[in-house]
C-alpha positions in Angstrom: 92.2 125.6 95.2 89.9 127.1 95.4 91.9 125.0 94.2 92.4 123.6 97.2 91.5 123.0 94.2 94.4 123.3 94.1 97.6 122.1 97.4 98.3 120.5 95.7 95.1 121.5 93.4 95.0 119.9 90.2 96.2 118.0 87.7 98.6 115.3 87.9 99.2 114.0 84.5 100.0 116.6 81.9 98.3 114.8 79.1 99.3 115.0 75.6 102.8 115.6 76.8 105.7 113.6 75.5 106.9 110.5 77.2 105.0 107.6 78.6 101.9 109.2 80.1 101.0 105.9 81.7 103.7 106.6 84.3 103.1 108.3 87.6 105.7 111.0 87.1 103.6 114.0 86.0 103.5 117.3 87.8 104.0 116.7 91.5 103.0 119.4 93.8 99.3 119.4 92.8 97.3 116.9 94.8 97.8 113.5 93.4 100.6 114.6 91.2 103.5 113.5 93.4 105.7 110.6 92.4 103.7 107.6 93.6 106.1 105.1 95.1 103.5 102.4 95.4 101.9 102.8 91.9 102.8 99.9 89.7 99.8 99.8 87.4 101.8 101.1 84.5 104.3 98.2 84.6 103.7 95.0 82.6 102.3 92.3 84.8 101.5 94.7 87.6 98.7 94.1 90.0 95.3 95.3 89.0 94.1 98.5 90.8 91.8 97.9 93.8 88.1 98.0 93.2 86.0 101.0 94.0 86.0 101.4 97.8 86.4 103.7 100.8 89.3 105.6 99.3 87.2 106.5 96.2 84.3 107.6 98.4 86.6 109.8 100.5 88.0 111.3 97.3 84.5 112.1 96.1 83.8 113.8 99.4 87.1 115.8 99.0 86.1 117.1 95.6 82.8 118.1 97.1 84.5 119.9 99.9 86.9 121.7 97.6 84.1 122.6 95.1 81.8 124.0 97.9 84.7 125.9 99.4 84.5 128.7 96.8 80.9 129.4 97.8 81.8 129.1 101.5 84.5 131.8 101.1 82.2 134.0 99.1 79.5 133.8 101.8 82.0 134.5 104.6 83.0 137.8 103.0 79.7 139.1 104.5 81.1 138.5 108.0 84.8 139.5 107.4 86.7 141.4 104.7 88.3 139.1 102.1 91.9 139.2 103.3 90.9 139.2 107.0 88.9 136.0 106.5 91.6 134.5 104.4 94.4 135.2 106.9 92.2 133.8 109.7 91.6 130.5 107.9 95.3 130.1 107.0 96.4 130.8 110.5 94.0 128.1 111.7 95.2 125.6 109.0 98.8 126.5 109.8 98.3 125.5 113.4 96.8 122.2 112.3 99.6 121.5 109.9 102.2 122.4 112.6 100.6 119.9 114.9 100.6 117.2 112.2 104.3 117.8 111.3 105.3 117.9 115.0 103.6 114.6 115.6 105.2 113.0 112.5 108.5 111.3 112.4 109.8 113.7 109.8 109.7 116.9 111.9 110.2 120.4 110.5 113.9 120.0 109.4 114.8 120.5 105.7 118.2 120.8 104.1 119.7 124.2 103.2 119.6 123.1 99.6 115.9 122.5 99.6 115.0 125.6 101.7 115.1 128.1 98.7 112.9 125.7 96.7 110.4 125.3 99.5 110.3 129.1 100.0 109.7 129.6 96.3 106.8 127.1 96.4 105.3 128.8 99.4 105.5 132.2 97.7 103.9 131.0 94.5 101.5 128.3 95.6 100.3 129.9 98.8 101.1 133.6 99.2 100.7 135.0 95.6 98.0 132.4 94.8 96.0 133.6 97.7 96.5 137.3 97.0 95.2 136.8 93.5 92.5 134.3 94.2 90.9 136.1 97.2 90.9 139.5 95.5 89.6 138.0 92.3 86.8 136.1 94.1 85.7 139.3 95.8 85.2 140.9 92.4 83.3 138.2 90.5 80.9 135.3 91.1 81.7 132.0 92.7 80.5 130.1 89.7 82.7 132.0 87.3 85.7 131.4 89.5 85.0 127.7 89.7 84.7 127.4 86.0 87.9 129.4 85.6 89.7 127.0 87.8 89.3 124.3 85.1 92.0 126.2 83.1 94.7 125.3 85.6 95.9 122.1 83.9 96.3 124.1 80.7 98.7 126.4 82.5 100.6 123.4 83.9 101.0 121.9 80.4 102.2 125.2 78.9 104.7 125.9 81.6 106.0 122.3 81.6 106.7 122.7 77.9 108.1 126.2 78.2 110.7 125.1 80.8 111.6 121.9 78.9 110.1 119.6 81.4 107.7 117.9 79.0 107.1 117.9 75.3 103.6 119.0 74.1 102.3 117.2 71.1 99.9 118.6 68.5 96.9 117.2 70.3 98.0 119.1 73.4 98.2 122.4 71.5 94.8 121.7 70.0 93.5 121.1 73.5 95.0 124.4 74.7 93.3 126.3 71.9 89.9 124.7 72.6 90.3 125.4 76.4 91.0 129.1 75.7 87.9 129.3 73.4 85.9 127.6 76.1 87.1 130.1 78.8 86.0 133.0 76.6 82.6 131.4 76.2 82.3 131.1 80.0 83.2 134.7 80.6 81.1 136.2 77.8 78.2 133.8 78.3 77.1 135.1 81.7 73.3 135.3 82.0 73.5 139.0 83.0 76.2 139.8 80.5 79.8 140.7 81.3 80.8 144.3 82.2 84.0 145.0 80.3 84.5 148.2 82.3 83.7 146.9 85.7 85.5 145.0 88.5 84.7 141.7 86.9 87.4 142.1 84.3 90.1 142.5 86.9 88.5 139.7 88.9 88.7 137.3 86.0 92.3 138.4 85.3 93.3 137.8 88.9 91.8 134.3 88.9 93.8 133.5 85.8 96.9 134.8 87.6 96.1 132.6 90.6 95.9 129.6 88.3 99.3 130.5 86.8 100.8 130.7 90.3 99.3 127.3 91.1 100.9 125.9 87.9 104.3 127.2 88.9 103.9 125.6 92.3 102.9 122.3 90.7 105.7 121.9 88.2 108.5 123.1 90.5 107.5 120.9 93.3 108.9 117.8 91.6 112.5 117.9 92.8 111.4 118.8 96.3 109.0 115.9 96.5 111.9 113.5 95.9 113.1 114.4 99.4 110.1 115.6 101.3 106.8 113.8 101.6 103.7 115.4 100.0 102.0 116.0 103.4 105.1 117.6 104.9 105.6 119.8 101.8 101.9 120.8 102.0 102.4 121.7 105.7 105.6 123.6 105.3 104.5 125.6 102.3 101.2 126.4 104.1 103.1 127.7 107.2 105.7 129.6 105.3 103.3 131.0 102.8 101.0 132.2 105.6 103.9 134.1 107.1 104.6 135.8 103.7 100.9 136.5 103.4 100.8 138.6 106.6 101.9 141.9 105.0 99.1 141.6 102.4 96.4 140.9 104.8 97.4 142.3 108.2 95.8 145.7 107.7 92.3 144.2 107.1 92.9 141.5 109.7 93.9 144.0 112.4 90.8 146.1 111.7 88.4 143.2 111.7 85.8 143.0 114.5 85.7 139.3 115.2 83.2 139.8 118.0 80.6 140.6 115.3 81.3 137.5 113.3 78.1 135.3 113.2 78.1 131.6 114.0 77.8 131.0 110.3 80.9 133.1 109.7 82.9 131.1 112.2 81.6 127.8 110.7 82.7 129.0 107.3 86.2 129.8 108.7 86.5 126.4 110.4 85.2 124.6 107.3 87.6 126.3 104.9 90.6 126.1 107.3 90.3 122.5 108.4 88.3 120.6 105.7 89.4 122.4 102.5 93.0 123.2 103.5 93.9 120.2 105.6 91.4 117.3 105.4 91.2 117.4 101.6 94.9 117.3 101.1 95.4 114.4 103.6 92.7 112.4 101.9 94.2 113.2 98.5 97.7 112.0 99.3 96.4 108.9 101.1 94.6 108.1 97.9 97.8 108.6 95.9 99.5 106.1 98.2 96.8 103.5 98.0 95.4 103.6 94.5 98.0 105.6 92.5 98.4 109.1 91.2 96.6 108.5 87.9 93.5 107.1 89.4 93.4 109.8 92.1 93.9 112.6 89.5 90.7 111.7 87.7 88.8 113.2 90.6 90.4 116.7 90.2 88.2 117.4 87.3 85.1 117.1 89.5 86.1 120.0 91.7 84.9 122.8 89.3 81.7 120.9 88.7 80.8 120.8 92.4 82.0 124.4 92.6 79.5 125.5 90.0 76.7 123.4 91.5 77.3 124.8 95.0 77.3 128.4 93.7 74.0 127.7 91.9 72.3 126.0 94.8 73.6 128.0 97.8 74.3 131.4 96.3 71.7 131.6 93.6 74.2 132.1 90.8 72.8 131.7 87.4 74.6 130.0 84.5 73.7 130.0 80.9 73.7 127.1 78.4 76.6 128.8 76.6 78.6 128.6 79.9 77.8 124.9 80.3 78.8 124.2 76.7 82.0 126.2 77.2 82.9 124.3 80.3 82.5 121.0 78.4 84.8 122.4 75.7 87.4 123.2 78.4 87.2 119.7 79.9 87.6 118.2 76.4 90.5 120.5 75.8 92.1 119.4 79.0 91.6 115.8 78.0 93.3 116.4 74.6 96.2 118.2 76.4 96.7 115.3 78.7 95.7 112.1 76.9 94.8 113.0 73.3 97.8 111.3 71.8 96.5 107.9 73.2 93.5 108.2 70.8 95.9 108.2 67.8 98.2 105.6 69.2 95.3 103.1 69.3 94.5 103.9 65.7 98.0 103.3 64.4 98.7 100.2 66.4 
């Protein structure tokens, strides 16, 4: 997001969940998590996946774009207020998506049965996610936000279990506990300390709420993706979600003086609106089509890494060794939650 992390930002294979995790049927809605009609690598005798090539290079570029996007947004706050900037970039991306859908053979039409589901996804994955994410980012550092985004797959796993969509094994619960511990380490391990009475507390809380909204978007996109292509769903939710976002951002947007926005501010808006919100998702879904959801999903864990590096290099954010160690604990927890049961399968076979 940003998860642009997470659209459709993050983790495809709820690992450590019951069922055959070698399949491509994990949580659609997050980039790479849609049902991959072309993926056959999990079937006996299937073709071997293609070698590392252009698709992988483009996916690396996409994770860099998404990772740097948090810092780009943070810098752009100096030119425009948070919600004014955010609405501007979403209006820009909505126009691009509208053009893409208009030129596609699918068009804008959706069935009445699917409309409430698409609206729900737009509200959670776009509108509420953006309200929480942008407000949270304005109250804390870009590096902390990027590291906090690594918790999203944990939310997905927990919600999938709570709604009976998947079964979480003991390795998954262990991974969740480790990830929570790691997140506390990231928050409390800040080089300058953590002000428990300041805006940072609410900022971190809002970032976690944003991750929760993204998780709702991810797991409930599954039935919709059976009828609507990922690219069309990304476009429709973006357009509808932008419309619902207007009441939250219009006051700041209407008062913004765009004549004073610097060239750097406009560049940040174009970067975030076109590269992060559109280009990244198009590349992601093309990768799902060509090399499969599982292989594509591996790249999602690189986004927080590039996010932290960008914040350190371009914003001068400082991170402590405790935060680095805590981030590694989160990644290990995510691995256990998704794939931990494979370790014990191999030992018992």
